[in-house]
N, C-alpha and C positions, 0 to 999 in steps of 0.2 A: 629832763632830757628830751630832746626832740628826735624823731626818727624819720628818715626819708623813706618813701615807699620803695619797696624792693620790686624787682622785675616779677617775682612770683605774685606779689600782691596786685601789681598792675594786670597781669595775666588773669588772675582770679577775678578782678573787677571787670575786665573785659568779658569774661565768660558769664558774669552775672548781669551783663547788659550795659556797662559803661566802660569805655576804654580808658577813661581818665580819672575815675573816682574809686577809692577803696570802699568797702562796705560801711565802714564807720563814717566816712564822708557822705556817702549817699544817705544813710539813716539820719545824720545830723541835718543835712540840707533839707530833707523832706519832713523833718520834725517828728520822726518816728521814735518817741521816747522809749517805748518798750524794746525796740530793736537796738537802740544805742546802749541801753542798760544790759541787754543780753550780750552784746559784743564786748562791752567793757568787763563784764563778769568773766568771760572766757579769754579775753585778750586785754588785760589791764594796761599794758604798755601802749596800746593804740590811742590812749587818751591824748597823746601829743604827737601822733603820727602826722606827718605832713605830706602833701601831694607834690606833684612836679612843679607847682608854683609856690611851694612853701606854705600853703594854707593848711591850717589844722581844722579839725572838726568843729572846734569852738568858733573859728571865724565863719565857717559855713552856717552854723546855727544862728549866730548873731546877725549875720547879713539877712537871713530869711525871717528873723523875728521870732524864733522858737525859744522863748524864755525858759521853759521847763527843761529843754535839752541843754541850754547854756548853763543853767543851775546844776544839772547833773554832772556835766563835764567838769565844772569848777569843783564840785564836791569830790570828784574822782582824781583831781590833781592837774587839770588842764592848766597850761601856762597862760596866765591872764594877760600878760603883755607881750606875748609872742608876736613878732612881726614877720609877715610873709615876704616873698622875694621883692615885692614893691614897697615894703616897709609899712604895710597897713596892719593894724591890730583889730581885734574883735570890736573894740569901742569905735574905731574909725569906720569899720564896715557897717555897724549898727547905725551910727550917726548918718553916714552917707545915704543909707537906705531908709531913713526916717523910722527906725524901729525904736520908738521912745521907751517902751517897757524894757527892752534889752539894754538900752543905754543906762537906764536907772539901775538895773541889776548889776551891770558891770561897774558902775561907779560905786555902788554900795560895797562891792567886793574889793574895791581899791584900784581900779584901772587907772593907769597913768594918763594924765591929760597932756603932758608935755612932749610926748613922742611925736615924731614927724615921719611922714612917708618919704619915699625917694624924691618926691618933688617938693619937699619942704612944707607939706600941709599937715595941719593937725586935724583932730576930729572936729573941732569947732569950724575950721575952714572948709571941711568937706561937706558939712550938712547944709541943707537949704531949709530945713524944718525949724520954724521959729521957736516952738516949744523946746526942742533940743538945744538950740542956740542959747535960749534963756537959762536952761538948766546948766549947761556947760559954763556959761558966763558966771552963774552964781557960785560955781566951784573954782573960779579963777582963770578959766580958759580965755584966751584972746585970739 
């Protein structure tokens, strides 16, 4: 189940220094594994919390290449194939940002290759990284 950020969470995030990111999103984006673990221990439902753009902490961590955080979020039940408001998944974000290790991890966990963003692009089409293209092609992406 996905949760939209409440006004209280936005106000809390603003008071903590960011008007648009919850604490779990900030920790995931910065790669703060200990903080993500602490937040999930006290707020397990935040694992699938989404921000105003529909992005989850998993998408944030994958985009920035924080593999350990990605792994923890998946262990705690993060939705692997969640699509944000633009239709992008964690795999798409990682591929687009050339985060090879995160792409490998997401594929090992079963990330869907056939999903498309709102512009009809797949993870394969979003990446410019040849190693990622080769990996995705080897898994059947086109």
